[in-house]
C-alpha positions in Angstrom: -54.8 -34.0 7.6 -56.0 -31.8 10.8 -53.0 -29.6 10.7 -53.8 -28.6 7.3 -57.8 -28.5 8.3 -56.6 -26.2 10.9 -54.4 -24.1 9.2 -55.5 -23.2 5.8 -59.1 -22.9 5.2 -59.8 -22.9 1.4 -63.1 -20.9 1.5 -61.0 -17.9 2.5 -58.2 -18.4 0.4 -60.4 -18.4 -2.4 -62.5 -15.7 -1.0 -59.4 -13.3 -0.6 -58.2 -14.3 -4.5 -61.2 -13.6 -5.8 -61.6 -10.4 -4.0 -58.3 -8.8 -5.1 -57.4 -11.0 -8.0 -57.4 -7.1 -9.8 -54.3 -6.4 -7.9 -52.3 -9.1 -9.6 -53.3 -8.5 -12.9 -52.2 -4.6 -11.6 -49.1 -6.1 -10.3 -48.5 -8.1 -14.3 -49.3 -5.8 -16.7 -46.8 -3.2 -14.7 -44.3 -5.4 -14.9 -45.1 -6.5 -18.6 -43.6 -3.4 -19.3 -39.8 -4.8 -20.1 -41.4 -8.1 -22.2 -43.5 -6.1 -24.1 -41.5 -3.3 -24.8 -39.5 -6.0 -26.7 -42.2 -7.6 -28.4 -43.7 -4.0 -29.6 -40.8 -2.7 -30.6 -37.5 -5.1 -31.2 -39.7 -7.8 -32.8 -41.0 -5.7 -35.9 -37.4 -4.0 -35.9 -35.7 -7.9 -36.0 -37.7 -8.5 -38.6 -37.3 -5.3 -41.1 -33.4 -5.4 -40.1 -32.6 -9.2 -40.0 -28.7 -8.3 -38.6 -29.9 -5.8 -35.8 -30.0 -7.0 -32.1 -32.1 -6.7 -29.2 -30.4 -4.8 -26.6 -32.2 -6.7 -23.8 -29.6 -6.4 -21.2 -29.7 -2.4 -21.0 -33.7 -2.7 -21.3 -33.6 -5.0 -17.6 -30.8 -2.8 -16.1 -32.7 0.5 -16.5 -35.9 -0.5 -15.5 -34.7 -2.2 -11.8 -35.6 0.9 -9.9 -39.0 0.8 -11.5 -39.7 -3.0 -10.7 -38.8 -2.8 -6.9 -40.8 1.0 -7.0 -44.0 -1.2 -8.5 -43.2 -3.7 -6.2 -43.3 -2.0 -3.4 -46.4 0.0 -4.1 -48.2 -3.1 -4.7 -46.8 -4.9 -1.6 -48.1 -2.5 0.7 -51.3 -2.3 -1.0 -52.2 -5.4 -1.6 -51.6 -6.1 2.3 -53.3 -3.0 3.8 -56.3 -4.1 1.5 -56.2 -8.1 2.3 -55.7 -6.6 6.0 -58.0 -3.8 6.3 -60.7 -5.6 8.1 -58.2 -5.7 11.3 -58.9 -2.0 10.9 -62.1 -1.7 11.7 -64.2 -3.4 15.0 -67.4 -4.3 13.0 -65.6 -6.1 10.6 -63.3 -7.5 12.6 -66.1 -8.5 14.5 -68.2 -10.8 12.1 -64.8 -12.3 10.6 -63.6 -13.5 14.3 -66.9 -14.7 14.7 -66.9 -17.5 12.2 -65.7 -21.0 13.2 -62.1 -21.0 11.6 -59.5 -20.3 14.0 -57.6 -17.1 13.9 -54.2 -18.6 12.2 -56.2 -20.3 9.7 -57.4 -16.8 8.9 -54.3 -15.3 8.6 -52.4 -18.0 6.9 -55.1 -18.0 4.1 -55.0 -14.6 3.5 -51.2 -14.2 3.4 -51.0 -17.5 1.1 -53.5 -16.3 -1.5 -51.8 -12.6 -1.1 -48.3 -14.3 -1.8 -49.6 -16.2 -5.0 -51.2 -12.7 -6.2 -47.8 -11.5 -6.4 -45.7 -14.4 -7.8 -48.1 -15.2 -10.5 -47.1 -11.7 -12.3 -43.3 -12.0 -11.3 -43.5 -15.7 -12.9 -45.3 -14.9 -16.1 -43.0 -12.1 -16.9 -39.9 -13.9 -16.5 -41.7 -17.1 -18.5 -42.6 -14.3 -21.5 -39.0 -13.5 -21.5 -37.7 -17.2 -21.2 -39.8 -18.2 -24.8 -38.4 -14.7 -26.2 -34.9 -15.8 -25.1 -35.4 -19.6 -26.7 -36.9 -18.6 -30.0 -34.6 -15.6 -30.6 -31.4 -17.0 -29.0 -29.1 -15.7 -31.3 -30.9 -12.0 -31.1 -31.4 -12.0 -27.5 -28.1 -10.6 -25.5 -29.2 -11.6 -22.0 -28.5 -15.1 -21.1 -31.3 -17.7 -19.4 -29.9 -17.3 -15.8 -29.8 -13.8 -16.1 -33.5 -13.8 -16.7 -34.1 -16.4 -14.0 -32.0 -13.8 -11.6 -34.4 -11.3 -13.0 -37.4 -12.9 -11.7 -35.7 -14.4 -8.7 -34.7 -10.9 -7.5 -38.0 -9.5 -7.6 -39.5 -11.7 -5.8 -36.9 -11.8 -3.1 -37.8 -7.8 -2.7 -41.3 -8.2 -2.7 -41.2 -10.9 -0.4 -39.7 -8.5 2.1 -42.3 -5.8 1.4 -45.3 -7.5 1.8 -44.2 -9.3 4.9 -43.4 -6.0 6.8 -46.7 -4.6 5.6 -48.5 -7.3 6.9 -46.1 -7.5 10.1 -47.3 -3.8 10.3 -50.8 -4.4 9.7 -51.0 -6.7 12.7 -49.5 -4.4 15.1 -51.5 -1.3 14.1 -54.6 0.0 14.1 -55.4 2.1 10.9 -54.8 1.8 7.4 -53.0 5.1 7.1 -50.6 4.4 10.4 -49.8 1.1 8.5 -48.3 2.3 5.4 -46.3 5.1 7.6 -44.9 2.4 9.8 -43.9 -0.1 7.0 -41.9 2.7 5.3 -40.2 3.6 8.8 -39.8 0.1 9.5 -37.9 -0.3 5.7 -35.9 2.8 5.9 -34.6 2.3 9.5 -31.8 0.2 9.6 -30.1 2.0 7.0 -30.6 5.4 8.7 -29.7 4.2 12.6 -26.6 2.6 10.3 -25.6 6.2 8.5 -26.7 8.2 11.5 -25.2 6.5 14.4 -21.9 6.6 12.7 -21.8 9.7 12.2 -22.8 11.3 15.6 -19.6 8.9 16.7 -17.1 10.9 14.9 -18.8 14.1 17.2 -18.0 12.4 20.0 -15.4 10.1 19.9 -11.7 11.3 19.4 -10.2 10.4 16.7 -13.0 8.1 15.1 -13.4 7.8 11.4 -16.9 7.5 10.0 -16.7 5.6 6.7 -20.2 4.6 6.6 -20.9 2.4 3.3 -22.9 2.6 0.5 -23.1 -1.1 -0.1 -23.8 -2.0 3.3 -26.8 0.8 3.6 -28.3 -0.9 0.0 -27.7 -4.3 1.0 -30.1 -3.7 4.6 -32.3 -1.5 2.3 -33.8 -2.9 -1.0 -35.5 0.6 -1.3 -32.3 2.1 -2.3 -31.4 -0.1 -5.2 -33.9 1.6 -7.1 -31.6 4.5 -7.7 -28.3 2.3 -8.7 -28.4 0.3 -11.6 -26.4 -3.1 -11.1 -26.1 -5.8 -13.7 -28.7 -8.2 -14.1 -27.0 -11.0 -13.6 -26.9 -11.1 -10.1 -27.6 -7.7 -8.3 -28.5 -9.9 -4.9 -25.4 -11.8 -3.4 -26.3 -15.4 -1.8 -26.3 -14.1 1.7 -28.5 -11.6 0.5 -31.3 -13.8 -0.8 -31.1 -15.6 2.4 -31.3 -12.4 4.1 -34.2 -11.2 2.2 -36.4 -14.6 2.3 -35.4 -15.3 6.5 -36.7 -11.8 7.1 -39.4 -11.9 5.1 -40.1 -15.3 6.9 -39.4 -14.5 10.5 -42.1 -11.4 10.2 -45.0 -13.7 8.7 -44.0 -16.0 11.7 -43.9 -13.2 14.3 -47.3 -11.8 12.5 -48.9 -14.8 13.1 -47.9 -14.8 17.3 -49.4 -11.6 17.5 -52.1 -12.0 15.4 -53.5 -14.1 18.0 -52.9 -11.8 20.9 -54.3 -8.7 19.2 -57.8 -7.7 20.8 -60.8 -7.0 18.0 -61.4 -3.8 20.3 -58.4 -2.5 19.5 -59.4 -1.5 16.1 -59.4 1.9 15.5 -56.0 2.3 18.0 -52.3 3.5 16.0 -50.9 1.1 17.7 -52.7 -2.0 19.6 -49.5 -3.3 21.5 -48.5 -1.7 24.2 -45.2 -2.9 24.0 -44.5 -1.5 20.2 -46.3 1.8 21.6 -43.1 2.1 23.8 -40.6 1.1 20.6 -42.3 3.4 18.6 -42.2 6.6 20.9 -38.5 5.8 22.5 -37.7 4.9 18.3 -39.0 8.3 17.4 -37.1 10.1 20.1 -33.7 8.8 19.0 -33.9 9.0 15.4 -34.5 13.0 16.1 -31.4 12.8 18.4 -29.5 11.0 16.3 -30.9 13.0 12.9 -30.0 16.5 14.8 -26.4 15.4 15.9 -25.7 15.1 12.4 -25.6 18.7 12.6 -23.2 19.3 15.2 -19.9 18.4 13.5 -17.6 20.4 16.2 -19.1 19.1 19.5 -16.2 17.6 20.6 -14.7 20.6 21.6 -15.9 21.2 24.8 -17.1 24.4 24.9 -20.1 22.8 22.5 -21.4 19.8 24.8 -24.0 21.8 25.9 -24.9 22.8 23.1 -24.9 20.0 21.2 -26.8 17.5 24.2 -28.9 20.5 24.5 -29.9 19.5 21.0 -30.3 16.2 21.3 -33.2 17.1 24.1 -34.8 19.5 22.5 -35.5 17.0 19.3 -35.2 14.0 20.8 -38.2 15.4 22.8 -39.6 16.8 20.0 -40.3 13.6 18.5 -41.2 12.2 21.0 -44.4 14.5 21.4 -45.5 13.9 18.1 -44.9 10.3 18.6 -47.5 10.7 21.2 -49.7 12.9 19.1 -49.8 9.9 16.7 -50.5 7.2 19.2 -53.3 9.2 21.0 -54.4 10.5 17.5 -55.0 14.1 19.4 -52.9 17.1 19.9 -53.7 17.6 23.6 -51.1 14.9 25.2 -49.6 17.2 27.6 -50.3 15.0 30.8 -48.2 13.1 33.0 -47.4 10.6 30.4 -44.8 13.0 29.1 -42.5 12.1 32.1 -42.2 8.5 30.5 -39.6 11.2 28.6 -37.4 11.3 31.7 -36.6 7.2 30.8 -35.1 8.1 27.2 -33.2 10.9 29.0 -31.5 8.5 31.4 -30.8 6.9 27.9 -28.9 9.4 26.2 -26.5 10.3 29.4 -25.8 7.0 29.8 -24.8 6.4 26.3 -23.0 9.9 26.2 -21.0 8.7 29.6 -19.8 5.8 28.3 -18.3 7.2 24.8 -16.4 9.8 26.9 -15.5 8.2 29.8 -13.9 5.9 26.9 -14.9 3.0 28.4 -14.0 0.4 26.2 -10.7 2.1 25.5 -10.7 3.4 22.0 -9.6 6.8 22.1 -6.6 5.3 23.6 -5.8 2.2 21.8 -2.2 1.8 19.8 -1.4 -1.6 18.3 2.0 -2.4 19.0 4.6 -2.4 16.6 4.8 -6.2 16.3 1.4 -6.7 15.9 1.2 -4.1 12.4 1.7 -5.7 9.2 1.2 -2.2 7.3 0.2 1.0 8.1 -1.5 3.4 5.8 -0.5 7.1 6.4 -2.6 10.7 4.5 -1.5 14.2 5.2 -4.9 15.3 3.5 -3.7 19.2 2.6 0.2 19.0 3.1 0.9 15.6 1.1 -2.3 15.3 -0.6 -4.9 12.8 -0.5 -3.4 9.9 -2.3 -4.6 6.3 -2.8 -4.5 3.8 -0.1 -2.6 1.1 -2.1 -0.1 4.5 -2.7 -0.3 5.4 0.8 0.5 2.1 2.4 4.0 1.6 4.1 5.4 -1.7 5.5 9.0 -0.5 6.5 9.5 -1.0 9.8 10.9 2.5 10.7 7.7 4.1 8.8 5.5 1.8 11.4 7.6 3.1 14.2 6.9 6.5 13.4 3.5 6.5 12.8 3.1 4.8 16.0 5.2 7.0 18.0 2.9 10.2 16.2 -0.1 8.1 17.2 0.6 8.1 20.5 1.5 12.1 20.6 -1.8 12.7 18.8 -3.4 10.8 21.8 -1.5 12.7 24.5 -2.4 16.3 23.1 -5.6 15.7 22.7 -7.2 18.5 24.9 -4.8 20.8 23.0 -5.8 19.9 20.0 -9.7 19.8 20.4 -9.3 23.3 22.1 -7.7 24.5 18.5 -9.6 22.9 16.4 -11.5 26.1 15.3 -8.2 28.0 15.2 -7.4 29.9 11.9 -3.6 28.3 11.9 -2.3 28.1 8.6 -0.8 24.8 9.7 -4.1 22.8 9.8 -4.4 19.5 8.6 -6.4 16.4 8.7 -4.2 13.0 9.5 -5.7 9.7 8.4 -4.1 6.9 9.5 -4.9 3.1 9.5 -3.3 -0.1 10.7 -3.4 -3.4 8.9 -2.8 -5.9 11.4 -1.5 -9.7 11.0 -4.6 -10.8 12.6 -6.3 -9.6 9.5 -8.0 -6.7 11.7 -8.2 -3.2 10.1 -7.8 -0.2 12.4 -8.7 3.5 11.5 -8.3 7.0 13.1 -8.5 10.2 11.7 -7.9 13.5 13.5 -7.8 17.8 12.6 -4.3 18.6 13.9 -2.0 21.7 13.6 0.7 20.2 12.2 3.6 22.3 13.1 3.1 21.4 16.7 3.9 17.3 15.7 6.7 18.7 13.9 8.7 16.8 16.1 7.3 13.3 14.7 6.5 14.4 11.4 9.6 15.5 10.0 11.5 12.2 10.5 8.7 11.0 8.7 7.9 13.4 5.6 11.7 13.5 4.9 12.0 9.9 4.9 13.6 8.7 1.6 11.4 5.5 1.7 8.3 7.4 2.4 8.7 9.5 -0.7 9.9 6.7 -2.7 6.5 5.3 -2.0 4.5 8.7 -2.9 5.8 9.9 -5.9 5.3 8.5 -9.0 9.1 10.0 -10.7 11.0 7.2 -8.9 9.5 4.6 -11.1 10.6 6.3 -14.2 13.7 4.8 -16.2 14.8 7.7 -19.1 14.5 4.7 -21.5 10.7 4.7 -20.8 10.5 8.9 -21.1 8.8 9.8 -24.3 9.3 13.4 -24.1 9.3 15.9 -21.3 7.6 19.4 -21.4 8.3 22.5 -19.7 5.5 25.5 -19.1 5.6 28.5 -17.1 3.2 29.7 -14.4 1.8 32.8 -14.2 -1.5 33.1 -11.8 -3.5 35.7 -13.5 -3.3 35.2 -16.9 -1.0 32.8 -19.2 2.3 33.6 -19.7 2.5 31.1 -23.1 1.5 29.2 -25.7 -0.1 25.9 -24.2 -0.6 24.4 -28.2 3.2 24.3 -28.1 5.3 23.3 -24.9 8.9 23.5 -25.1 10.6 20.1 -24.6 13.5 18.8 -23.0 16.2 17.2 -25.6 16.5 13.4 -25.4 20.2 13.4 -24.6 19.2 15.6 -21.5 16.2 13.3 -20.2 18.1 11.1 -17.7 20.0 13.7 -16.3 16.9 16.0 -15.5 15.4 12.8 -14.0 18.3 12.4 -11.4 17.9 16.4 -10.2 14.5 15.9 -10.2 14.5 12.6 -8.0 17.5 14.4 -6.0 15.5 17.9 -5.3 12.3 15.9 -3.7 14.3 13.6 -1.9 16.3 16.5 -0.4 13.3 18.6 0.1 12.7 19.4 4.0 9.5 19.0 6.1 9.9 22.9 6.7 9.6 23.5 2.4 6.3 21.5 2.6 4.6 23.0 5.3 5.4 26.7 4.1 4.6 26.3 1.1 2.8 29.5 0.1 4.6 30.5 -2.8 3.1 29.7 -6.2 5.5 27.4 -8.1 7.4 28.6 -11.2 6.0 26.1 -14.0 5.3 22.1 -14.0 7.3 20.1 -15.9 5.5 17.1 -17.4 7.0 13.6 -18.4 5.4 11.9 -21.3 6.0 7.9 -20.7 6.2 5.5 -24.0 4.7 2.5 -21.5 2.0 3.6 -18.5 4.1 2.8 -15.3 1.8 1.3 -12.1 1.6 4.1 -9.5 -0.2 1.7 -6.5 -2.5 0.3 -8.6 -3.1 3.0 -11.3 -1.2 3.4 -14.3 -0.4 6.3 -15.4 1.0 7.3 -18.9 2.6 10.4 -18.1 3.8 11.9 -15.1 3.5 16.2 -14.2 6.2 17.4 -11.6 6.0 20.8 -10.0 9.1 23.1 -10.7 8.8 24.6 -7.1 10.5 27.8 -6.1 13.0 26.3 -3.6 14.1 23.4 -6.3 17.7 26.0 -6.6 19.6 22.7 -7.9 17.1 22.0 -11.2 16.5 25.7 -11.6 20.7 25.8 -11.7 20.9 22.7 -14.3 18.2 24.5 -16.2 19.8 27.7 -16.9 22.9 26.0 -17.3 20.8 24.0 -20.2 19.1 27.1 -21.8 15.7 25.6 -20.9 15.0 28.4 -17.6 13.4 31.1 -20.0 10.6 27.9 -20.6 10.2 27.0 -17.0 9.5 30.2 -15.6 8.6 34.1 -15.6 11.7 36.0 -16.3 12.4 39.5 -15.2 12.7 40.8 -18.3 9.1 39.5 -19.3 8.2 42.0 -17.1 8.0 45.3 -17.8 7.0 47.0 -14.9 5.9 46.3 -11.1 3.1 47.8 -8.5 4.2 47.3 -4.8 1.5 48.8 -2.6 0.3 47.8 0.9 -3.1 47.1 2.8 -4.2 47.1 6.5 -7.0 45.0 5.4 -6.0 41.2 5.1 -9.8 40.3 4.4 -10.5 43.0 1.8 -7.1 43.0 0.1 -7.9 39.2 -0.2 -11.2 39.6 -1.8 -9.8 42.1 -4.2 -6.8 40.2 -5.5 -8.5 37.0 -5.6 -11.1 38.5 -8.2 -10.7 40.7 -11.0 -8.4 43.3 -10.3 -9.4 47.1 -10.6 -6.3 48.9 -11.2 -8.3 52.5 -10.5 -8.8 51.3 -6.8 -5.2 50.4 -6.1 -3.8 53.6 -5.4 -0.4 55.0 -4.2 1.6 51.9 -5.4 5.6 52.2 -5.9 6.3 51.3 -9.4 9.5 49.1 -9.8 11.0 48.5 -13.4 14.5 47.4 -11.5 14.8 44.0 -13.2 17.0 42.9 -9.9 14.1 44.0 -7.8 11.7 42.2 -10.2 13.7 38.8 -10.0 13.9 39.5 -6.1 10.2 40.0 -5.6 9.2 37.2 -8.1 11.3 34.8 -5.6 9.7 36.3 -2.4 5.7 36.9 -3.1 3.3 34.2 -1.8 0.1 32.8 -3.4 -2.7 35.1 -3.2 -4.7 32.1 -3.1 -3.7 30.8 -0.3 -4.9 31.8 3.0 -1.7 31.2 4.9 -0.2 34.4 2.6 -2.5 36.8 4.5 -1.0 35.6 8.1 1.2 37.7 9.7 1.9 39.7 13.0 2.5 43.3 11.4 0.0 45.5 11.0 0.5 45.8 7.2 0.8 43.1 4.2 1.8 44.4 0.9 0.7 43.2 -2.2 2.5 43.5 -5.9 1.2 42.8 -9.3 3.4 42.3 -12.2 3.0 43.6 -15.5 3.9 42.1 -19.0 4.8 43.7 -22.3 1.4 44.0 -23.4 0.7 45.2 -20.6 -1.6 43.1 -18.9 -1.3 41.7 -15.6 0.7 38.5 -15.8 1.4 37.6 -11.6 -0.2 38.7 -8.5 1.3 38.0 -5.5 1.6 38.9 -1.3 4.7 40.5 0.0 5.3 40.0 4.1 8.1 42.4 4.0 10.0 44.1 1.6 
């Protein structure tokens, strides 16, 4: 009984309810938009059309963000109103001169506030339950889903109010209280995202993979923008986390309340410890934020620029924090020397990362520890899904491990050439799934040609190709049809409405030829592929096949110019005219030269103005036209313009119309 009397004061409890009852009413009316929209709009519709249904599930889902936003505003406003007396020295003096202890005043105000928040949620939940029980066959939402709707709002409201209340105890003005509450709410997700993004700039091979799911879990405010099913948008761990954090903050607030000095009212932050956290936290956030704009700082020449950016922006944020704390602009005094501690901390952290004291950059797991490996080449192979790019074959695992070790050895050379204009630049992703359940991820921007000794056997490996290309999963009996289309990179060369098809009797042989061409394709052909394909072959399937975890009803295959065996087969069977541009389709071609590749690229990649192309050589010989069709490179590929010669040639092919069918680049004649 003595505990109850010392911890809760009924008078203060009911006075708080009496003074701020209107906040609970506003909250109730704001949340009642959901049940009353059903009552006002759906019930009349049901009475008029008995067979109609209440689309309640979509109403609850679409208003989730609205409910969180309203809860945020109400919780912050209620906390600011209830604890406003702490921010006025006269009011604080008056209340704290009364007999009840501080703890009783704090707990009474807190419990009354929670009651004002919980009653509107409970009442709206009860209204929805009544509607469900009376209109069971018309209500799509289940009882448990209504219960979870109320529980979710209760969880986020508890968290919002506890944050605002703890900030009210720490701060000395309502404005700083609200500002700090928003900062505390957003800080975990901000630190998580920016820290991961900054690490990529300093750790060689670090794969930044900030999970949006993690960001949402640690910041319920972001759930306003991510509608989810109402049945259980929060997991049990999230409920536990929200309520535990709320309880911790309320307890922390009660402890701080007892140490708070009455005369500190009016100060921005009343505890010296939290002043240090605020100023150094502001400097850290500024440094992490500017780090997002230095994506290439791992090149040695940019370290000084990056560190300068960190220091300048962090100092500006530190300065702003000092102005907020001192409530004045002129803070240029000896207190700014405290920024030196942050500088020491910053260089200490950068030093630990760059010296690789934890062995992150040099770590490559042993082959015996690896269950499977995921390998992707984003540019030359393509960004296939992880299930397609996963390999368990010991030979491939060994090749990837050896490649990884070589990339680590060539770190200095790779980082120095990161800004080069080499046409062989690509991004390699390596991920190890270890037998102990761990996952090791790395990503590197490399010049693929300089790693050819390690990549050539991998890219030419039959198991590697079998995993990546869906054609190897196709059987002739499952093929519905095979269509052909030729390719002109400037204008269409055929009627796309009726594509020529391969005879059913020829399909098994065609599949064998295609598989053999892909199996026999060399590493050099893959990385030097600046030529346009002749066309594409589309294989429509009777029954979809699974390539990885994704079903495909058709498989497209590019008819590359180096697929000589396929070209011979198509010629022999009489399909070649439907699969590529033939010389007799070209009336003539114009060859010109340029000593300015950049200007030429802009000319060819836009609408070609023939009047600006002067002095070109006209070609009508069909043998030469066929030769140049095979030689010309893609004008849309920047690698086509890379040459050691002073001049570069272009060729424009004209059809019978005459209209431009194809445009290309020639390195030589």
